[in-house]
KOLZA-820787 format. One line per 8 residues: their letters; for each residue z, y, x of N, C-alpha, C, O. Coordinates in steps of 0.1 Angstrom, whole numbers. Layout:
BEGIN
A	Z,Y,X,Z,Y,X,Z,Y,X,Z,Y,X ~ ... .
***
This chain:
BEGIN
MWVNKFNS	1969,1257,266,1978,1247,269,1972,1234,275,1975,1230,286 ~ 1966,1230,268,1960,1215,272,1954,1219,285,1959,1213,296 ~ 1945,1228,286,1936,1233,297,1947,1230,308,1948,1220,315 ~ 1956,1241,309,1967,1240,319,1972,1228,323,1972,1228,335 ~ 1975,1219,319,1979,1207,320,1969,1199,328,1973,1193,338 ~ 1956,1198,325,1943,1195,331,1941,1202,343,1939,1195,352 ~ 1941,1216,346,1940,1221,359,1951,1218,367,1948,1217,379 ~ 1963,1217,362,1973,1215,369,1972,1198,377,1976,1194,388 .
LNEELEKL	1966,1191,367,1965,1174,373,1952,1178,383,1951,1171,394 ~ 1945,1184,380,1933,1186,390,1938,1193,404,1934,1188,415 ~ 1945,1203,403,1949,1208,415,1959,1197,424,1959,1197,436 ~ 1967,1187,413,1977,1177,422,1965,1166,427,1967,1160,437 ~ 1956,1162,420,1948,1154,429,1941,1158,440,1942,1151,450 ~ 1934,1169,439,1926,1176,449,1938,1180,460,1933,1181,471 ~ 1951,1182,460,1960,1182,470,1960,1167,478,1960,1166,490 ~ 1961,1157,468,1967,1143,471,1952,1141,479,1955,1137,491 .
ARQQAELA	1940,1142,478,1930,1140,485,1929,1146,498,1927,1139,508 ~ 1931,1157,498,1935,1162,510,1946,1159,520,1944,1161,532 ~ 1956,1155,515,1964,1149,522,1962,1136,527,1968,1133,537 ~ 1955,1127,522,1951,1115,524,1940,1115,534,1941,1107,543 ~ 1931,1123,534,1921,1127,546,1927,1130,557,1923,1126,569 ~ 1937,1138,553,1943,1146,569,1949,1136,574,1946,1133,586 ~ 1959,1126,567,1967,1114,574,1952,1102,581,1952,1097,592 ~ 1944,1102,574,1934,1091,575,1926,1094,589,1922,1086,597 .
SQHKWTEI	1927,1110,589,1921,1115,602,1929,1110,615,1925,1106,626 ~ 1942,1112,610,1950,1109,621,1955,1095,626,1962,1092,636 ~ 1950,1085,616,1954,1072,618,1968,1068,614,1974,1060,621 ~ 1974,1075,601,1987,1074,598,1986,1065,584,1988,1070,573 ~ 1981,1053,586,1982,1046,574,1995,1045,566,1996,1049,555 ~ 2004,1040,572,2016,1039,567,2019,1050,557,2023,1048,545 ~ 2018,1062,563,2020,1075,553,2012,1077,541,2016,1082,530 ~ 2001,1072,543,1990,1069,533,1997,1062,521,1995,1065,509 .
KKLPHADD	2004,1054,525,2006,1043,515,2021,1049,510,2026,1043,501 ~ 2028,1060,514,2039,1066,509,2035,1076,495,2042,1077,485 ~ 2024,1082,497,2016,1092,489,2015,1083,475,2013,1072,473 ~ 2019,1096,463,2017,1091,451,2002,1086,447,1993,1094,450 ~ 1999,1076,440,1986,1071,436,1982,1080,427,1990,1086,420 ~ 1969,1081,426,1961,1093,419,1961,1087,405,1960,1096,397 ~ 1961,1074,400,1965,1067,389,1974,1071,382,1973,1073,370 ~ 1987,1073,392,2000,1074,386,2000,1088,379,2006,1090,369 .
LIVKTWNA	1992,1098,387,1994,1110,382,1987,1115,369,1990,1124,361 ~ 1975,1108,370,1968,1107,357,1976,1101,343,1977,1107,333 ~ 1981,1090,346,1989,1087,338,2000,1095,332,2002,1097,320 ~ 2008,1100,343,2021,1109,341,2017,1121,328,2022,1124,318 ~ 2004,1126,336,1997,1137,325,1997,1130,310,2005,1134,301 ~ 1985,1119,310,1981,1115,300,1997,1111,289,1997,1112,277 ~ 2005,1106,296,2016,1105,289,2025,1115,281,2032,1113,272 ~ 2022,1128,288,2031,1138,286,2023,1149,273,2027,1160,270 .
LPVTYSTL	2011,1143,269,2004,1152,259,2010,1149,247,2013,1159,240 ~ 2013,1137,244,2021,1135,230,2032,1140,226,2035,1142,214 ~ 2040,1142,236,2053,1148,238,2053,1164,241,2063,1171,238 ~ 2043,1168,245,2040,1184,246,2039,1189,230,2046,1197,224 ~ 2026,1180,225,2020,1182,208,2034,1181,200,2035,1189,191 ~ 2042,1173,201,2053,1172,194,2058,1181,193,2060,1185,181 ~ 2064,1190,205,2072,1200,212,2066,1211,202,2073,1218,195 ~ 2054,1211,202,2044,1223,199,2045,1222,183,2047,1233,178 .
QRTNLRSR	2044,1212,174,2045,1209,161,2058,1215,157,2059,1222,147 ~ 2071,1212,164,2087,1220,159,2086,1229,164,2097,1233,164 ~ 2078,1242,171,2082,1254,172,2077,1261,162,2065,1262,157 ~ 2089,1267,158,2087,1279,143,2072,1289,144,2065,1291,134 ~ 2071,1294,155,2062,1305,156,2050,1299,162,2041,1308,165 ~ 2047,1288,163,2032,1279,171,2022,1284,165,2012,1277,168 ~ 2020,1295,156,2006,1301,155,2007,1315,161,1997,1322,164 ~ 2018,1320,163,2018,1336,171,2019,1333,183,2016,1343,190 .
LTDESLNA	2022,1322,191,2024,1322,208,2012,1324,213,2002,1321,206 ~ 2012,1330,226,2002,1330,234,2003,1320,244,2013,1313,244 ~ 1994,1318,252,1994,1309,263,2006,1307,270,2013,1297,270 ~ 2010,1320,275,2021,1323,286,2033,1321,278,2042,1314,284 ~ 2036,1325,264,2048,1322,258,2052,1308,253,2063,1304,250 ~ 2039,1301,251,2039,1288,247,2043,1279,261,2047,1268,260 ~ 2041,1283,270,2039,1277,281,2057,1278,285,2064,1268,287 ~ 2061,1289,284,2076,1289,288,2084,1283,275,2094,1277,277 .
CMKLNLTA	2081,1284,265,2087,1275,254,2085,1259,256,2093,1252,250 ~ 2077,1256,262,2074,1239,262,2084,1238,276,2093,1230,274 ~ 2083,1243,287,2090,1242,297,2107,1241,291,2114,1232,294 ~ 2112,1252,284,2127,1251,282,2130,1237,274,2140,1230,277 ~ 2120,1233,261,2122,1223,257,2118,1209,262,2121,1199,256 ~ 2112,1209,274,2110,1194,284,2118,1196,296,2120,1186,303 ~ 2123,1205,298,2133,1205,310,2148,1204,306,2151,1204,294 ~ 2157,1203,314,2172,1201,315,2179,1214,317,2191,1216,316 .
YQPDYKAI	2171,1222,320,2177,1235,321,2185,1243,312,2181,1247,301 ~ 2198,1245,317,2210,1249,309,2215,1260,316,2223,1259,326 ~ 2209,1274,308,2211,1288,315,2228,1292,314,2235,1288,304 ~ 2234,1299,323,2244,1302,322,2247,1316,313,2246,1327,319 ~ 2250,1316,303,2252,1326,294,2259,1337,294,2257,1348,289 ~ 2271,1332,302,2279,1340,306,2275,1352,318,2277,1364,318 ~ 2271,1346,326,2263,1355,338,2253,1363,332,2251,1375,335 ~ 2245,1358,324,2234,1364,319,2237,1379,310,2232,1390,310 .
SKTMQSQK	2246,1374,303,2255,1388,291,2261,1395,297,2263,1406,293 ~ 2268,1390,313,2275,1403,319,2265,1412,327,2270,1422,333 ~ 2251,1410,329,2241,1419,335,2234,1425,327,2225,1433,331 ~ 2236,1422,312,2229,1428,301,2236,1441,297,2248,1440,298 ~ 2232,1453,294,2236,1465,288,2239,1464,272,2230,1462,265 ~ 2251,1465,267,2252,1464,252,2246,1476,249,2244,1487,256 ~ 2241,1473,234,2237,1486,227,2247,1494,222,2257,1490,219 ~ 2244,1506,222,2256,1517,219,2254,1520,205,2243,1518,200 .
SH	2265,1526,196,2260,1531,182,2252,1543,184,2253,1551,193 ~ 2244,1544,174,2236,1558,175,2247,1569,170,2244,1581,169 .
***
């Protein structure tokens, strides 16, 4: 899970460097100033680590989670996503008695 955070940070930093190089080659200096700073991306990731750790500690099944399911749990806990339960339940087939 932590590796994923740093991998995504690395991808964001590489993307930022490519954008800066492309804009610099076109002499678009004001556009470069509008891009996020690399330091801000690093601090954002660093500050997210305690939040994700505390969320992980509160997960009942933390020892049984795979990286994939753990990432899904983390995303649900850290976003403001509100699922439409009525719409979801309408699409599900109810269990019939045996």
